[in-house]
C-alpha positions as CSV (number, residue, x, y, z in Angstrom):
1,M,1.3,34.9,47.3
2,G,3.1,37.0,49.9
3,I,1.7,39.1,52.6
4,C,0.6,42.8,52.0
5,A,1.1,45.6,54.6
6,E,-2.6,45.9,55.1
7,R,-2.7,42.2,56.4
8,A,0.4,42.5,58.4
9,A,-1.0,45.6,60.2
10,I,-4.3,43.8,60.8
11,F,-2.9,40.5,62.1
12,N,-0.5,42.7,64.3
13,A,-3.5,44.4,65.8
14,V,-5.4,41.2,66.3
15,I,-2.6,39.4,68.1
16,H,-2.5,42.5,70.5
17,G,-6.2,42.2,71.2
18,H,-7.7,44.6,68.7
19,K,-10.4,42.6,67.0
20,D,-12.8,45.4,66.0
21,I,-10.9,47.7,63.8
22,K,-12.7,50.9,62.9
23,Q,-10.7,52.1,60.1
24,I,-7.3,51.6,58.1
25,A,-5.2,53.6,55.8
26,V,-3.8,52.0,52.6
27,T,-1.0,53.6,50.4
28,C,0.7,52.2,47.5
29,I,4.1,53.8,46.7
30,K,4.7,51.9,43.4
31,G,1.0,52.6,42.1
32,D,0.3,54.9,39.2
33,K,-1.7,57.9,40.8
34,S,-3.5,58.3,37.3
35,K,-5.0,54.7,37.5
36,S,-6.8,54.2,40.9
37,E,-6.9,50.6,40.5
38,T,-3.3,50.3,41.0
39,L,-3.6,52.0,44.6
40,M,-6.4,49.8,46.0
41,P,-6.1,46.9,48.6
42,C,-5.9,43.5,47.0
43,G,-8.6,40.8,47.2
44,A,-6.9,38.7,50.0
45,C,-6.5,42.1,52.0
46,R,-10.1,43.0,51.6
47,Q,-11.2,39.5,52.7
48,V,-9.1,39.8,55.7
49,M,-10.6,43.3,56.4
50,V,-14.0,41.6,56.4
51,E,-13.0,39.2,59.4
52,F,-12.0,42.0,61.6
53,M,-14.0,45.1,60.4
54,S,-17.6,46.0,60.1
55,P,-19.1,46.7,56.7
56,E,-19.2,50.3,57.6
57,A,-15.5,50.5,58.6
58,K,-13.5,53.2,56.7
59,I,-10.8,52.3,54.2
60,I,-8.8,55.4,53.5
61,V,-7.0,54.8,50.0
62,D,-4.2,57.4,49.6
63,G,-4.8,59.3,46.5
64,V,-8.3,57.8,45.8
65,K,-10.9,58.4,48.4
66,T,-12.4,56.9,51.6
67,F,-14.5,54.0,51.2
68,K,-16.7,51.9,53.5
69,L,-15.6,48.3,53.4
70,K,-19.0,47.1,52.0
71,E,-18.1,49.2,48.9
72,L,-14.7,47.5,48.5
73,L,-15.9,44.0,48.9
74,P,-19.8,44.0,48.8
75,S,-20.4,40.2,48.7
76,P,-17.5,38.7,51.0
77,F,-17.2,35.0,51.9
78,T,-18.1,34.6,55.5
79,L,-18.8,31.8,58.1
80,K,-20.5,34.0,60.4
């Protein structure tokens, strides 16, 4: 598994001191606009979002809609 842009952006923000991210925008240039599931963040990205974002944080998915993180991953793994 490689690393998606979402995780790269989050990790970059975290190493620069931002550990409570309020929102993130996601776009997929190779996705099919008629199939929203091809435009969504992957499971690994959703899990990383849980580590650094609140359940109420906004995930803006280009071509789909704006979600709350808890909608995209309602039962995340956590050690908190």
